[in-house]
N, C-alpha and C positions, 0 to 999 in steps of 0.2 A: 714570471718575464720573460726573466735571460732564457727560457727553451720555447715561450711563445716568438720568441724574437730569432732564436736557432731553429726555427722551422719545426721544432718539436710538441707538435700538438696534443701528443695524450701526455707528456708527463707534464705539461701544463698546464691541461687540465687538471692531473690530478693533485697537483703542488697546490692550486688556486682552491682545489674542493680542499685540501688535509690546512690548508689554512683558512680555512672557510670554517674547519671545525672547533678546531682552539681558539680561534676570534669569538665563537660563538662559546666555548665554553667559559673563554676570560670577560664575555657581554663587549667585550670591544667594539661597541654600536659603529664606532668609523670606520674602522678594521674589516669588521661585515658587509662594510660599505663599498667597501674600493675591495676588494675580493668579488663581488657580487656584477662591479662595475667591471673587471675586469672578465669576469668570468662573459658577461657581456661582449665586453671584445670579439674574445675568443672567439665564439657562436657568431657572433658576428663576419668574421672571418672567412671560417672554415667551416658551417652548415649554413651561414645567411641571415638575413638580415631579422628574420621572423622569429627564429631561435634567439635570438640576441639581446630582441627589444623587452623579454617579462627580465631576465635578469639588470638590463639595465633601468628598466622600473625599480625594480628591490634597493640599488643605489639609490638612485634618486631620494624616494620615499624616505630615507634613511637616515642619507646626509639632511635634507631639509628637518627631520629628525633630531637630528645632534645640531647642526647648524654650521652644519660645514659647507664650503659656499660650492655650488652642481656646477659647476662649469663643466665642466670632463662630462656626466652624464650628461647634459643637455644638448653637449657638441654629439655627444653618441647618438641618441633618439635624434637631432637632426642630420645625421649619417646616416643610418638606418631608416626613416622619414624620406629620403631622397634617393636613397638602394632600391626601397619599395617600393614608392610612388605615395600622392596624401589618402588617396582608398582605402591600400593595404593596409597602411599604417593606421589609420585610422581608425577599420574593423579592429587592425588587434587592440587597440587601445579599449573601445567600447566590450570586451572580451573581458579587461578585466580591471576594465576603473569606472566610477561613475562619472555623468555626462557631462554634469561641471571641470570635476576633472581634464577628461578629454580636452577641451575647448580649452583648457588652461595650456595644454602640455601642446597642442596643436598652433597657442597662439605664439608658444616662448621658440618653438624649434619655425627654424628654417630649413634647406637642404643646405650641407655643409658639403664642401669636398679637401678643404684645408684639414693639415693637422689640429690635433687634441690644444688645448690652450696650456697646457702643459706634460710632464712627463709623467701624470698616474699613468699612464695606458698608454699599448702599446701600439706605434705607427699602423691609418689606417689601412 
């Protein structure tokens, strides 16, 4: 996160991916969720929200699986929705998720301009 905050986005991505590899080897699903979440934030900020959505969805799925509160992932999905617009956001979700899940995510995400609810993710 420090590299990302300092603007060294390539180093940030390299470190997030290295962390992800280690966490997968350890079987730390909550840690994997955090790494995917950070990759989602990074990609949203650098490549655009459409590139960040898949990572954020992976983080959300893992958070729900391990019982970790998904507030940060939901914040970033809401932020990505605001940046993309409802139609483009729904289209991305439709490509990756069953319709029932898409409807649930559309229901719980609202466009956000405020910072995330905790310090687990870099500033928007």
